[in-house]
C-alpha positions in Angstrom: 163.1 5.7 124.4 160.5 6.7 127.0 159.6 9.7 124.9 159.1 7.6 121.8 156.8 5.1 123.7 154.8 8.0 125.1 154.4 9.5 121.6 153.3 6.2 120.1 150.7 5.8 122.9 149.4 9.4 122.3 149.0 8.7 118.5 147.2 5.4 119.2 144.8 7.2 121.6 144.2 9.9 119.1 143.3 7.4 116.3 140.9 5.6 118.7 139.1 8.9 119.4 138.8 9.7 115.7 137.4 6.2 115.0 134.9 6.6 117.9 133.8 10.0 116.7 133.3 8.8 113.1 131.2 5.8 114.2 128.9 7.9 116.4 128.5 11.0 114.2 127.0 9.2 111.2 124.6 6.4 112.3 123.9 3.8 109.7 120.3 3.6 108.4 119.3 0.1 107.1 119.3 0.2 103.3 115.7 -1.2 102.9 114.2 1.2 105.5 115.9 4.2 104.0 114.9 3.2 100.5 111.3 2.5 101.4 110.8 6.0 102.8 112.6 7.8 99.9 111.4 5.7 97.0 108.1 7.7 96.4 106.3 4.3 95.9 102.5 4.5 96.7 101.3 2.6 99.7 97.7 1.6 100.0 96.0 -0.1 102.9 93.0 -2.2 101.8 90.3 -2.8 104.4 86.9 -4.3 104.5 84.8 -6.9 106.3 84.8 -10.6 105.4 82.9 -10.9 102.2 83.3 -7.3 101.1 85.1 -8.4 97.8 88.5 -6.7 98.5 90.3 -9.8 97.2 88.6 -9.4 93.8 89.5 -5.7 93.8 93.1 -6.4 94.7 93.4 -8.8 91.8 92.1 -6.1 89.4 94.5 -3.5 90.8 97.5 -5.8 90.4 96.5 -6.6 86.8 95.9 -3.0 85.7 98.5 -1.1 87.8 101.3 -3.7 88.5 101.1 -3.1 92.2 102.5 -5.7 94.6 99.8 -7.3 96.8 100.8 -8.4 100.3 98.6 -10.1 102.9 100.1 -10.5 106.4 98.4 -13.8 106.8 99.9 -15.1 103.6 103.4 -13.9 104.6 103.1 -15.7 107.9 102.0 -18.9 106.2 104.8 -18.6 103.6 107.4 -18.2 106.4 106.1 -21.3 108.2 106.1 -23.2 104.9 109.7 -22.3 104.2 110.9 -24.5 107.1 113.2 -21.7 108.4 114.0 -21.4 112.1 111.7 -18.3 112.3 109.0 -20.3 110.5 109.2 -23.1 113.0 109.0 -20.6 115.8 105.9 -19.0 114.3 104.3 -22.4 113.7 104.7 -23.3 117.4 103.2 -20.0 118.4 100.2 -20.6 116.1 99.7 -24.1 117.5 99.6 -22.8 121.0 97.1 -20.0 120.0 99.6 -17.3 120.8 99.3 -14.1 118.8 102.3 -13.3 116.6 103.9 -10.1 117.8 103.2 -7.2 115.6 106.9 -6.4 115.3 107.5 -9.9 113.7 104.6 -9.2 111.3 106.1 -5.9 110.3 109.5 -7.3 109.7 108.1 -9.9 107.3 106.1 -7.2 105.6 109.0 -4.8 105.3 111.3 -7.5 103.9 108.7 -8.5 101.3 108.1 -4.8 100.3 111.9 -4.1 100.1 112.4 -7.2 97.9 109.8 -5.9 95.4 110.9 -2.2 95.6 112.7 -2.0 92.3 110.0 -3.7 90.2 106.7 -2.5 91.6 104.6 0.5 90.9 103.0 0.5 94.4 102.0 -1.6 97.4 98.6 -3.0 98.4 98.7 -4.0 102.1 95.6 -6.3 102.4 93.8 -6.5 105.7 96.3 -4.5 107.7 96.2 -2.8 110.1 93.7 -4.9 112.1 94.0 -2.9 115.4 94.3 0.9 116.1 97.9 0.7 117.3 99.1 -1.2 114.3 98.7 1.8 111.8 101.1 4.1 113.6 103.6 1.2 114.1 103.5 0.5 110.4 104.2 4.1 109.6 107.0 4.3 112.1 108.7 1.0 111.1 108.1 1.1 107.3 106.7 4.3 105.8 103.5 6.5 105.8 100.4 5.2 104.1 99.1 7.3 101.1 95.5 6.2 100.9 93.2 3.7 102.6 90.6 1.9 100.4 87.8 0.9 102.7 85.1 -1.3 101.0 81.8 -0.7 102.8 79.0 -3.3 103.0 76.1 -3.8 105.3 76.3 -6.7 107.8 73.5 -8.4 106.0 75.4 -8.3 102.7 78.6 -9.6 104.3 76.8 -12.5 105.9 74.9 -13.4 102.8 78.1 -13.4 100.6 80.0 -15.6 103.1 77.2 -18.1 103.5 76.8 -18.3 99.7 80.6 -18.9 99.4 80.5 -21.5 102.1 77.6 -23.3 100.4 79.5 -23.4 97.1 82.9 -24.5 98.6 84.1 -28.1 98.9 85.8 -27.1 102.2 83.7 -26.1 105.2 85.3 -23.6 107.5 84.5 -23.8 111.2 83.8 -20.1 111.4 81.5 -20.0 108.3 78.3 -20.1 110.3 75.9 -17.1 110.7 76.4 -16.6 114.5 80.2 -16.7 114.3 80.2 -14.5 111.3 78.1 -11.8 113.1 80.7 -11.9 115.9 83.6 -11.6 113.5 81.9 -8.7 111.7 81.1 -6.9 115.0 84.8 -7.2 116.1 86.0 -6.0 112.7 83.7 -2.9 112.8 84.7 -2.0 116.3 88.5 -2.1 115.5 88.2 -0.7 112.0 86.3 2.5 112.9 89.0 3.2 115.5 91.6 2.8 112.8 89.8 5.0 110.2 89.3 8.0 112.5 93.1 8.3 112.7 93.4 8.8 108.9 90.6 11.2 107.7 92.6 12.7 104.8 93.8 9.3 103.5 90.5 7.5 103.8 88.5 6.6 100.6 85.2 5.0 101.4 83.9 2.8 98.6 80.4 1.4 98.3 81.0 -2.4 97.9 77.3 -3.3 97.6 77.6 -3.0 93.8 78.9 -5.2 91.0 82.7 -5.7 90.9 83.2 -3.5 87.8 81.2 -0.6 89.2 83.3 -0.8 92.4 86.5 -0.9 90.5 85.6 2.2 88.6 85.7 4.1 91.9 88.9 2.3 92.8 90.5 3.5 89.6 89.6 7.1 90.3 91.3 6.9 93.7 94.5 5.2 92.4 94.7 7.4 89.3 94.5 10.5 91.5 97.2 9.1 93.9 99.6 8.2 91.0 99.1 11.7 89.6 100.1 13.3 93.0 103.1 11.0 93.1 104.2 12.0 89.6 103.6 8.6 88.2 101.6 7.5 85.1 98.6 5.2 85.5 
């Protein structure tokens, strides 16, 4: 009887060890993260100062290439508007003027990208990264960037375009005045140059002083080349 009890105990211990070994030897990778890195779907960061016209160019890219366009600001506003617990938490942070943690932003972005994965040709990540540390965090958490479209304009052009837009708009934004704009642009340039130097091979500088169609012709060249290297048709 004692022998049988001892044998059963030994078998139970052996099964426990086998189960522990199986659970530690093959760690589970989240499906969305694993798919995002292996899917061979182009990822483009779209950067440019306020008034550079990147919104117009993103619309054209979506229309021609069927890319999915994501703005982190829109994703945060959508989450708040959903009324979810996370949305309420974000709303409270925004009311208090607290910066939303980058990890939270990346989780929202990754979820949106994963949702579109089976139906999209590529991703446009609009206005992100905003700070030098955010680029490496994106690539670690989601996937590497393929190219960066940077729409270049002089400070004078950016200010003139925003002031013209403000004059034509029914809604007046508090930060649409010349002095505030100059501060915004200076901050943008300081952060963006620190971002761009990290990605010399991915960077595509585009002269955005021209008419939208002329700008888009250069955008098309960059995207067509990218799709070709990815083995995808334009």
